[in-house]
C-alpha positions in Angstrom: 43.7 65.9 123.3 46.0 66.1 120.7 46.2 69.8 121.5 47.0 69.3 125.0 49.8 66.7 124.1 50.7 69.7 121.4 51.2 72.3 124.1 53.1 70.1 126.4 55.9 69.2 124.2 56.0 72.2 121.7 57.9 74.0 125.1 60.0 71.8 125.6 61.0 71.0 121.6 61.3 74.9 121.6 64.1 74.9 125.1 65.7 71.9 123.4 66.4 73.3 120.1 67.5 76.7 121.2 70.2 75.0 123.6 71.3 72.9 120.9 72.0 75.8 118.0 73.5 78.0 120.7 77.8 78.5 119.9 79.5 76.4 123.0 80.5 78.9 125.3 84.6 80.2 124.4 86.7 79.4 126.9 89.1 82.2 128.2 93.0 81.7 127.8 92.9 80.9 131.6 90.4 78.6 131.7 91.6 76.6 128.4 95.0 76.2 130.1 94.0 75.0 132.9 92.1 72.3 131.3 95.7 71.7 129.1 97.7 71.4 131.9 95.4 68.7 133.8 96.9 66.5 131.5 100.6 67.4 132.5 102.4 66.0 135.3 103.8 69.7 136.6 103.1 69.7 140.1 100.9 72.1 141.7 103.0 75.2 142.6 104.0 74.9 138.4 100.3 74.6 137.4 98.8 77.5 140.0 101.5 79.8 139.0 101.3 79.5 135.2 97.8 80.1 135.8 98.5 83.1 137.9 100.7 84.9 135.3 98.7 83.6 131.8 96.6 86.3 130.4 92.9 86.6 130.6 92.9 87.6 127.1 94.4 87.6 123.8 94.0 89.7 120.8 94.7 88.7 117.6 97.7 87.5 116.4 99.4 87.8 119.6 100.8 85.3 122.2 100.3 84.6 125.6 103.1 83.9 127.9 103.9 82.9 131.8 106.6 81.8 133.6 106.5 79.0 136.6 110.0 79.3 138.6 109.5 76.2 141.2 111.7 74.0 143.4 110.8 70.9 140.6 112.2 73.1 137.2 111.5 75.9 135.7 108.2 76.4 132.9 107.0 78.2 130.4 103.6 78.2 129.1 102.6 79.8 125.8 98.9 80.8 124.6 98.0 81.7 121.1 94.4 81.6 119.2 94.0 78.8 117.3 93.5 78.1 113.6 89.3 78.5 112.6 87.7 78.3 109.6 88.6 75.7 108.2 86.4 73.1 107.0 88.9 70.7 105.3 90.2 68.3 108.4 93.8 67.8 107.1 93.7 71.2 106.3 92.9 71.9 109.9 94.8 70.0 111.6 97.6 71.0 109.5 97.2 74.4 110.4 97.1 73.6 114.3 100.1 71.7 114.1 101.8 74.6 112.3 100.7 77.2 115.2 101.5 74.6 117.7 105.1 74.5 116.5 105.4 77.9 116.4 104.3 78.2 120.4 106.5 75.6 121.5 109.4 77.1 119.8 108.1 81.0 121.7 108.3 79.3 124.8 111.4 77.7 124.2 113.2 81.1 123.2 111.0 82.6 126.4 112.6 79.6 128.8 116.3 80.5 127.4 116.0 83.8 127.5 114.7 83.6 131.5 117.2 81.5 132.4 120.2 82.3 130.5 119.4 85.8 129.1 120.5 87.3 132.4 124.3 87.8 131.0 122.8 90.1 128.3 122.4 93.8 127.8 118.8 94.1 127.1 119.3 97.6 125.7 121.1 96.0 122.8 119.3 92.7 122.5 115.7 93.7 123.1 114.0 91.4 120.7 113.4 88.0 122.9 112.9 85.8 120.1 115.9 86.3 118.6 118.0 86.5 121.5 116.2 83.1 122.8 117.2 81.8 119.3 120.7 82.8 119.9 121.1 81.6 123.5 119.2 78.3 122.0 122.0 77.8 119.4 124.6 78.6 121.9 123.8 75.7 124.5 121.5 73.7 122.4 124.1 70.5 123.9 122.8 71.7 127.3 118.7 71.9 126.3 118.7 68.6 123.7 118.2 65.9 126.9 117.0 68.7 129.9 114.3 70.0 128.3 110.6 68.9 127.4 107.7 70.2 125.8 103.3 69.3 125.4 101.7 70.8 123.4 97.8 70.8 122.4 94.3 72.8 121.3 91.7 73.9 124.1 88.5 75.3 122.8 89.8 78.0 120.5 93.7 78.2 121.8 97.1 76.1 120.8 99.3 75.8 123.9 102.6 74.6 124.6 104.4 74.1 128.0 108.3 74.1 127.9 110.4 73.1 130.7 113.6 72.2 132.3 114.3 70.2 135.1 116.2 71.5 138.5 119.8 70.5 137.2 119.1 71.9 133.3 118.3 75.0 135.0 120.8 75.5 137.5 123.2 74.7 134.3 121.2 77.1 131.9 121.4 80.1 134.8 125.6 79.5 135.3 126.9 79.3 132.1 128.7 82.2 130.7 127.3 83.8 126.6 130.3 84.1 123.8 129.3 87.8 123.4 130.8 87.7 119.8 128.9 85.0 119.2 125.8 86.0 120.8 125.5 89.1 118.5 126.2 86.9 115.4 123.2 84.7 116.0 120.8 87.7 117.3 121.6 89.9 114.2 121.4 86.2 111.9 117.8 85.5 113.4 116.5 89.3 112.6 118.1 89.8 109.2 116.1 86.5 108.3 113.1 87.9 109.5 113.8 91.3 108.1 114.4 89.5 104.5 110.9 88.9 104.2 110.2 91.5 104.5 112.3 93.5 102.4 111.3 90.9 99.8 108.1 91.2 99.8 108.2 94.8 99.2 107.5 95.4 102.9 110.3 98.3 103.1 108.7 100.2 106.0 108.9 96.9 108.2 112.3 95.9 107.2 114.0 99.1 107.7 113.6 99.1 111.7 115.0 96.1 112.4 117.9 96.9 109.4 119.1 100.1 111.6 118.7 97.7 114.9 121.3 95.0 113.2 123.1 98.1 111.8 123.3 99.9 115.8 125.0 96.1 116.7 127.8 96.4 113.7 127.3 93.6 112.4 129.7 93.0 109.3 127.3 91.5 106.4 127.6 92.8 103.3 123.7 92.2 101.9 122.5 93.9 105.2 124.4 97.0 104.3 123.2 96.8 100.3 119.7 95.4 101.5 119.3 98.7 104.3 120.8 101.2 101.4 117.4 99.8 99.4 114.8 100.1 101.5 116.1 103.4 102.4 115.9 104.4 98.6 112.6 102.5 98.5 111.1 104.7 101.0 112.7 107.8 99.7 115.8 108.5 101.6 118.8 108.7 99.3 121.0 110.9 102.0 121.0 108.0 104.5 121.1 105.3 101.1 124.1 106.9 100.4 125.8 107.3 103.4 125.3 103.8 104.4 127.1 103.0 100.8 129.8 104.3 101.7 130.4 102.6 105.0 129.9 99.7 103.1 132.4 100.2 100.7 134.9 101.8 103.3 134.7 99.5 106.0 133.9 96.0 103.9 134.8 97.1 99.7 138.3 94.5 100.4 135.4 91.7 101.0 132.8 93.1 98.7 132.7 90.5 95.7 131.9 92.0 91.6 128.4 90.8 92.3 128.1 93.0 95.8 130.4 95.8 94.0 127.6 96.3 91.1 125.2 96.0 93.2 126.5 99.0 94.9 127.0 100.6 91.6 123.8 100.3 90.7 122.6 102.1 94.0 124.7 104.9 94.1 123.3 105.3 90.9 120.1 105.8 92.4 121.3 108.0 95.1 122.8 110.5 92.3 126.5 110.1 93.1 127.7 108.9 89.7 131.5 109.2 90.9 130.9 106.8 93.3 129.2 104.5 91.4 131.7 104.9 88.5 134.3 103.5 91.4 131.9 100.7 92.5 131.1 99.3 88.6 135.2 100.2 87.9 136.1 97.9 90.8 133.4 95.5 90.3 135.0 95.1 86.2 138.5 94.2 88.1 137.8 91.9 90.6 135.4 89.7 88.1 138.8 90.0 85.8 139.9 88.4 89.0 137.5 85.6 89.4 135.4 87.2 92.7 
């Protein structure tokens, strides 16, 4: 009798254990977005457009994004992989909060580029995140009370949705861009990014960003000095020397004693002893002048 009971119960036990042991089926970004958007009152048309345009898969640290342009407003959805492998619940929550905020910033920048970026030369301003940051800075007053957002985690994915009401969308689409300020804000954002690479010794990563900023003719002394050092650290003393010459000729009157002393040291590394001595001499004069 016990054998009969065992034979009837054991297969059920094995099936239950197997089902319990299997990992939860992973959601695709699109499936997770569908769950996330269910809780937000944005209208069926916007929801359908976002789900149609959001990538079905996202690799590694990449972010996927989608835009929905509807009579009820313009919406930008950004998705990325949620942080994993943290056994500490507090740490996990902090990591998720940081990821959601990064996605929110990315969605806001994408939305600003979509609405107000038509006035920018996209061949010159080719980095969307930097352009979005520059536009956001320029039109912070319009966006302050007219852009809303929501964020959350579903399955393995972190989502942020940012949207502008119809009136705000119209205002941003018609807003002119001040080219000088746009360039300055754009270059400043990119310089901060390049500087992080530079300070970490990742000169090959910083150099293309420095070159792009230089092409925009952004007059920043530290940019020239950092880019020159990048050339030196990547074994291109010739380009480093050309950039230092350009710096002294164009911005020499604005350089302080510390700037000139650093330029002198870099000139010396390029093998240009004459220019190095000239920079050191001028640095001493500026120092005596209190500059």
